[in-house]
C-alpha positions in Angstrom: 3.0 1.1 26.9 3.7 -0.4 23.5 0.9 1.7 22.0 2.4 4.9 23.4 5.8 4.0 22.0 4.4 3.1 18.7 2.4 6.3 18.4 5.4 8.4 19.3 7.6 6.8 16.7 5.0 6.7 14.0 3.9 10.3 14.6 7.5 11.4 14.1 7.9 9.3 11.0 4.6 10.7 9.5 5.5 14.3 10.4 8.7 14.1 8.3 7.8 11.6 5.5 4.0 12.0 5.2 3.2 8.4 6.2 3.8 6.1 9.1 1.0 5.9 11.7 -1.3 3.6 9.7 1.3 1.9 7.4 3.5 0.8 10.4 1.0 0.9 13.2 -1.6 -1.4 11.7 0.6 -4.5 11.2 2.5 -4.0 14.4 -0.7 -3.8 16.5 -2.2 -6.7 14.7 0.9 -8.8 15.4 0.6 -7.8 19.1 -2.8 -9.6 19.2 -5.3 -6.7 18.7 -8.4 -7.3 16.5 -8.7 -5.3 13.3 -11.6 -3.2 14.7 -9.6 -2.5 17.8 -6.6 -1.4 15.8 -8.8 1.0 13.8 -10.2 2.4 17.1 -6.7 3.1 18.4 -5.2 4.6 15.3 -8.0 6.5 13.4 -8.5 9.4 15.9 -4.8 10.1 15.8 -4.8 9.8 12.1 -7.4 12.5 11.9 -5.6 14.9 14.1 -2.3 14.4 12.2 -4.1 14.9 8.9 -5.7 18.1 10.2 -2.3 19.4 11.4 -0.8 18.7 7.9 -3.7 20.2 6.1 -3.4 23.4 8.2 0.4 23.5 7.5 -0.2 23.2 3.7 -3.1 25.7 3.5 -1.1 27.9 1.1 -1.7 25.3 -1.6 -4.8 23.4 -2.9 -5.5 20.2 -4.7 -8.5 19.8 -6.9 -9.1 16.2 -6.1 -10.8 16.7 -2.8 -14.0 16.8 -4.9 -13.5 13.0 -5.4 -14.5 12.5 -1.8 -17.8 10.7 -2.5 -15.9 8.1 -4.7 -13.5 7.5 -1.8 -16.3 7.1 0.7 -18.0 4.6 -1.6 -14.7 2.7 -1.8 -14.3 2.6 1.9 -17.8 1.2 2.3 -17.1 -1.5 -0.3 -13.9 -2.4 1.6 -15.8 -2.8 4.8 -18.4 -4.9 3.0 -15.7 -7.3 1.9 -14.6 -7.6 5.5 -18.1 -8.2 6.8 -19.4 -10.5 4.1 -16.4 -12.8 3.8 -14.1 -14.7 6.1 -11.5 -12.0 5.9 -11.7 -11.0 9.6 -10.9 -14.5 10.7 -8.1 -14.6 8.1 -6.7 -11.2 8.8 -3.2 -12.5 9.1 -3.4 -13.9 5.6 -5.0 -10.8 4.2 -2.2 -8.7 5.7 0.5 -11.1 4.5 -0.8 -10.9 0.9 -1.3 -7.1 1.1 2.2 -6.4 2.4 3.8 -9.0 0.2 2.2 -7.3 -2.9 3.4 -3.9 -1.8 6.9 -5.2 -1.1 7.2 -6.8 -4.5 6.1 -3.6 -6.3 8.5 -1.5 -4.3 11.4 -3.9 -4.9 11.3 -4.1 -8.7 13.2 -1.2 -10.3 11.1 1.2 -12.3 7.8 -0.4 -11.4 6.8 2.3 -9.0 7.5 5.1 -11.5 5.4 3.3 -14.2 2.6 2.7 -11.7 2.7 6.4 -10.7 2.5 7.6 -14.3 -0.4 5.3 -15.0 -2.2 6.4 -11.8 -1.9 10.1 -12.8 -4.0 9.4 -15.9 -6.6 7.2 -14.1 -7.3 9.2 -11.0 -10.9 8.2 -10.4 -10.0 4.5 -10.8 -7.2 4.9 -8.4 -9.1 6.7 -5.7 -11.9 4.2 -5.7 -9.8 1.0 -5.8 -7.3 2.3 -3.2 -10.2 3.2 -0.9 -11.5 -0.3 -1.2 -8.0 -1.6 -0.4 -7.7 0.7 2.5 -11.2 -0.2 3.8 -10.2 -3.9 4.4 -6.5 -3.5 5.1 -5.9 0.1 6.5 -2.8 0.2 4.2 -4.0 2.4 1.5 -1.3 4.9 2.4 1.3 2.7 0.8 -0.2 3.5 -2.7 -1.5 6.9 -1.8 2.0 8.3 -1.3 3.1 6.8 -4.6 0.1 8.6 -6.3 0.6 11.9 -4.5 4.3 12.2 -5.3 3.7 11.1 -9.0 0.9 13.6 -9.6 2.4 16.4 -7.6 6.1 16.9 -8.0 6.2 19.8 -5.4 6.5 18.3 -2.0 4.0 20.6 -0.3 1.3 19.7 -2.8 2.1 16.0 -2.5 1.8 16.3 1.3 -1.5 18.1 1.1 -2.9 15.5 -1.3 -1.9 12.7 1.0 -3.2 14.4 4.2 -6.5 15.3 2.5 -7.3 11.8 1.5 -6.0 10.3 4.7 -8.6 12.6 6.5 -11.4 11.4 4.2 -10.3 7.7 4.7 -10.3 8.1 8.5 -13.6 10.0 8.8 -15.3 7.4 6.5 -13.9 4.5 8.4 -15.1 5.9 11.8 -18.5 6.6 10.3 -18.8 3.0 9.1 -17.6 1.6 12.4 -20.2 3.6 14.3 -23.0 2.5 11.9 -21.9 -1.2 12.4 -21.9 -0.7 16.1 -18.1 -1.5 16.4 -17.0 1.9 17.6 -16.1 1.0 21.2 -12.4 1.0 20.5 -12.6 4.6 19.3 -12.8 5.8 23.0 -9.3 4.3 23.6 -8.1 6.1 20.5 -9.4 9.4 21.8 -7.4 8.7 25.0 -4.2 8.9 22.8 -5.1 12.1 21.0 -3.3 14.5 23.5 -0.2 12.4 23.2 -0.3 12.5 19.4 -0.9 16.3 19.3 1.8 17.0 21.9 4.4 14.9 20.0 3.6 16.5 16.7 3.5 20.1 17.9 6.6 19.9 20.1 8.8 17.7 17.9 6.9 16.8 14.7 7.9 19.0 11.8 10.8 20.4 13.7 12.5 17.1 13.9 15.6 16.5 11.7 15.5 13.9 8.9 17.8 11.3 10.4 17.7 9.3 7.2 17.3 10.5 3.7 14.2 9.7 1.5 16.1 7.0 -0.5 17.2 5.1 2.7 13.7 5.5 4.2 12.2 4.0 1.1 14.5 0.9 1.3 13.9 0.5 5.0 10.2 0.7 4.6 10.3 -1.9 1.8 12.3 -4.2 4.1 9.7 -3.6 6.8 7.0 -4.8 4.4 9.0 -7.9 3.5 9.5 -8.8 7.2 5.9 -8.1 8.1 4.6 -10.1 5.2 6.8 -13.1 6.3 5.6 -12.8 10.0 2.0 -12.5 9.0 2.3 -15.5 6.7 3.8 -17.6 9.5 1.1 -16.5 11.8 -1.6 -17.4 9.3 -0.1 -20.8 8.7 0.1 -21.5 12.4 -3.6 -20.5 12.7 -4.6 -22.8 9.9 -2.8 -25.8 11.5 -4.4 -25.1 14.9 -7.8 -24.8 13.4 -7.3 -28.1 11.4 -6.3 -29.9 14.7 -9.4 -28.4 16.5 -11.8 -29.5 13.7 -10.2 -33.0 13.7 -10.7 -33.2 17.5 -14.3 -32.0 17.2 
């Protein structure tokens, strides 16, 4: 039930503001006890369908950066390698705490996001690779992708197309890597939620009213990152204590 409610809320948020499903869904599902690969399985199919809807809606405009797809795919693979070759999976709470804390700090310091956006617009290849790596091991690349899109493209339609195009590349790459690694079982559960995602987006999605303005949404999202970082840090600390006690007992 919580997954259905989460999908519904996140689909509505993403349909209006361009992000939501992965940025909010990933930490919430992790905090509810799902493994990272299971979270990806639940969310990625819906992420693909949302991105496709938004790409169709913005078909009147184009962004040249889609040609950077190979760089993004390489970054996603590197992100997964970090997960598979380190202790990151067993320390996912700490990884998420650090990731969300970093994003919250950047969003909280006045002027930093604007300066980052300006820098990113001049270093596009560097951004797309590094953000893909970040997304590969955290599933939170959307936090920086939206900053990039709105900085490079001032027109909202272009910014939305940029975000949706790269979200689609992210999701397809992640699914491909999961299948290669033999960890794609959770994707079947994600396919189960596709009709729900499509129905919500088509029936309410872009037709929904903006209940809160962009500025308030930005502040509430930043507050969410702060709270999630705190909860993940507490969870990571509790895990370390439990593991230490277990090792002492052994």
